[in-house]
C-alpha positions as CSV (number, residue, x, y, z in Angstrom):
1,F,-2.8,16.4,11.9
2,Y,-0.2,16.4,15.5
3,T,1.8,13.8,13.7
4,V,2.3,15.7,10.7
5,R,2.8,19.4,13.0
6,W,4.8,17.8,15.0
7,H,7.3,16.5,11.4
8,H,6.7,21.0,10.4
9,K,8.2,22.1,13.7
10,L,11.6,19.5,13.0
11,Q,10.6,17.3,15.7
12,T,11.6,14.7,14.0
13,H,14.6,12.3,13.4
14,M,17.0,10.3,10.7
15,F,16.2,7.3,12.1
16,D,13.3,5.7,11.8
17,L,11.7,8.5,9.3
18,G,14.7,10.3,7.3
19,I,16.1,6.2,6.7
20,N,11.7,4.7,5.3
21,T,11.5,7.7,3.5
22,H,15.3,7.4,1.3
23,L,14.3,3.6,1.4
24,L,11.1,4.6,-1.0
25,F,12.4,7.2,-2.8
26,A,15.0,4.4,-4.1
27,S,12.9,1.9,-4.7
28,L,11.2,4.2,-7.4
29,H,14.3,4.7,-9.1
30,G,14.9,0.8,-9.2
31,K,17.4,0.7,-6.6
32,H,15.8,-2.3,-4.0
33,M,16.4,-1.8,-0.5
34,W,19.4,0.9,-0.9
35,S,19.7,3.6,1.9
36,T,23.2,5.5,1.6
37,L,22.7,6.9,4.6
38,V,22.7,3.7,6.6
39,F,25.7,2.0,4.4
40,P,26.9,5.3,3.1
41,K,29.4,3.2,0.5
42,E,27.7,0.1,0.3
43,P,24.1,1.2,-0.2
44,E,23.0,-1.8,-1.3
45,K,23.2,-4.2,1.4
46,Y,20.7,-2.4,3.8
47,I,18.4,-5.7,3.3
48,A,21.1,-7.4,6.1
49,N,19.9,-4.6,8.7
50,H,16.4,-5.0,7.0
51,A,14.0,-6.3,4.7
52,K,11.2,-4.5,4.9
53,F,9.0,-5.3,2.5
54,G,6.0,-3.9,3.2
55,Q,7.4,-0.3,2.2
56,Y,5.6,-1.3,-1.9
57,L,2.3,-1.9,0.1
58,L,3.3,2.3,0.0
59,A,4.5,2.4,-3.3
60,P,2.0,3.5,-4.5
61,V,0.4,6.6,-2.6
62,F,4.3,7.7,-2.2
63,A,4.7,8.0,-5.9
64,V,1.8,10.7,-6.1
65,F,2.9,12.1,-3.0
66,P,7.1,11.8,-2.3
67,R,7.1,12.8,1.0
68,A,8.1,12.2,4.7
69,E,4.1,13.1,5.7
70,V,3.0,10.0,3.7
71,L,4.5,7.5,6.1
72,L,3.3,9.4,9.3
73,I,-0.2,9.2,7.8
74,A,0.0,5.6,6.4
75,Q,1.2,5.4,10.6
76,C,-1.6,6.9,12.2
77,V,-4.4,5.2,9.7
78,M,-2.9,2.1,9.6
79,L,-2.6,1.5,13.5
80,G,-6.1,3.6,13.6
81,L,-7.4,0.6,11.5
82,G,-6.9,-1.5,13.7
83,A,-10.0,-1.3,15.5
84,I,-12.1,-2.7,13.1
85,P,-10.2,-6.4,12.9
86,L,-10.2,-6.2,16.9
87,F,-13.9,-5.3,17.5
88,L,-14.7,-8.0,14.9
89,F,-12.9,-10.6,16.2
90,A,-14.1,-9.7,19.6
91,R,-17.7,-9.6,18.1
92,R,-17.6,-13.3,17.5
93,R,-17.3,-14.2,21.4
94,V,-19.2,-11.4,22.9
95,P,-22.0,-8.5,22.6
96,A,-21.1,-6.1,20.5
97,W,-20.7,-3.0,22.8
98,V,-18.2,-5.2,24.7
99,A,-16.7,-5.3,21.7
100,A,-17.5,-1.8,20.5
101,I,-15.4,-0.8,24.4
102,V,-12.4,-3.3,23.2
103,A,-11.9,-1.2,20.0
104,L,-12.3,2.2,21.8
105,G,-9.7,0.6,24.2
106,W,-7.3,0.0,21.7
107,L,-8.1,3.4,19.8
108,C,-7.3,4.8,23.9
109,W,-4.4,3.1,24.3
110,Y,-1.9,5.0,25.5
111,P,1.4,2.8,24.0
112,M,0.0,2.8,20.9
113,H,-0.7,6.9,21.0
114,A,3.5,6.3,21.6
115,A,4.2,4.5,19.2
116,N,2.5,7.0,17.0
117,F,4.4,10.0,17.9
118,Y,8.0,7.8,17.9
119,E,9.5,8.0,14.3
120,V,8.3,5.7,11.7
121,N,8.2,2.4,12.0
122,Y,6.9,-1.0,9.8
123,I,6.9,-2.9,13.0
124,T,4.5,0.1,14.3
125,M,2.5,-0.2,11.4
126,A,2.2,-4.0,10.8
127,G,0.1,-4.1,14.2
128,S,-3.1,-3.7,12.6
129,L,-2.0,-6.5,9.8
130,V,-1.5,-8.5,12.3
131,L,-5.1,-8.1,14.5
132,A,-6.3,-8.7,10.3
133,T,-4.6,-11.7,10.1
134,V,-6.3,-13.1,13.1
135,W,-10.1,-11.7,12.8
136,A,-9.3,-13.3,8.8
137,A,-8.4,-16.7,10.1
138,D,-10.5,-17.4,13.1
139,A,-13.4,-15.8,10.4
140,G,-12.5,-18.0,7.7
141,R,-12.5,-15.0,4.6
142,W,-9.7,-16.9,2.7
143,I,-9.3,-14.8,0.5
144,W,-9.4,-11.8,2.5
145,F,-6.5,-13.8,4.7
146,G,-4.2,-14.5,1.7
147,F,-3.8,-11.2,1.4
148,L,-2.7,-10.0,4.7
149,F,-1.1,-13.1,5.8
150,F,1.1,-12.2,2.4
151,W,1.6,-8.5,3.8
152,T,1.6,-8.9,7.7
153,L,4.3,-11.7,6.2
154,V,7.0,-9.7,4.1
155,F,6.1,-6.6,6.2
156,R,9.0,-6.6,7.8
157,E,11.9,-9.2,8.8
158,D,10.5,-10.2,12.3
159,M,6.5,-10.3,11.4
160,P,7.3,-13.8,10.6
161,I,8.0,-14.6,14.7
162,G,4.8,-13.2,15.7
163,L,2.7,-14.8,12.8
164,A,4.4,-18.5,13.6
165,I,3.0,-18.1,16.9
166,V,-0.4,-16.9,15.9
167,G,-0.6,-19.8,14.3
168,T,0.4,-21.9,17.0
169,V,-2.5,-21.1,19.0
170,F,-4.6,-21.8,15.9
171,W,-3.5,-25.1,15.5
172,L,-3.1,-26.3,19.8
173,S,-6.6,-25.0,20.5
174,G,-8.2,-26.5,17.5
175,R,-10.4,-23.1,16.5
176,R,-8.2,-23.7,13.2
177,P,-6.1,-26.3,13.2
178,K,-5.0,-27.5,9.3
179,L,-4.1,-23.2,9.6
180,G,-2.9,-22.6,12.2
181,L,0.1,-25.7,11.3
182,F,0.0,-24.0,8.0
183,M,0.6,-20.6,9.3
184,A,3.2,-21.4,11.4
185,V,5.4,-24.0,9.1
186,V,5.5,-21.2,6.8
187,S,6.0,-18.6,8.8
188,T,9.4,-20.1,10.5
189,L,10.1,-21.2,7.0
190,W,10.5,-18.0,5.9
191,F,12.4,-16.6,8.7
192,G,14.9,-18.7,8.5
193,F,15.6,-18.1,4.8
194,L,15.2,-14.6,5.1
195,R,16.6,-14.3,8.1
196,F,19.7,-16.4,7.8
197,H,20.0,-16.8,4.1
198,W,19.1,-13.7,2.0
199,M,20.1,-10.8,4.8
200,E,22.9,-13.5,5.8
201,E,24.3,-12.8,2.0
202,A,23.9,-9.6,1.7
203,G,27.0,-8.3,3.6
204,D,27.6,-7.7,7.6
């Protein structure tokens, strides 16, 4: 409610809400990763700046409701949903009431609220995907893990770095060594290809 009201009071700006709204609109019209806001003369080379494949998770809803509020609400919902995998992960190690306090701590954490009011950013939204991926890997929920790992990996170009670290922790801790090594290797290779080949080829 307050995030949408903030927008209606004209307190949001072009970066990043305007750019991300425009990227979604362009992608629904066949112009993928095009931004005339960032590159007015060469909009097709936006991927040289950022690779936001996570927008395709939001595209179906945006196609029905093509409004900036969709991104604001999606960010709020995704941040809030992070409490669920955090609770499920913690409950495997501590009593349920302690896990509930941990999840409540996430929901009350001021930096999360500040991030929510600071534009719309794919890194902010991806935090909950990272938590869910860790839970699925730890719990051995392989279908969920495959879905979450893929979307976290491609959500934005810098997300593979965090996943590579998470995979390394799983690997070295002995909790899920094979899975951890897989996560670390795949994440590192994807980041290298995306950042140093695909994005570099797109332009300056």
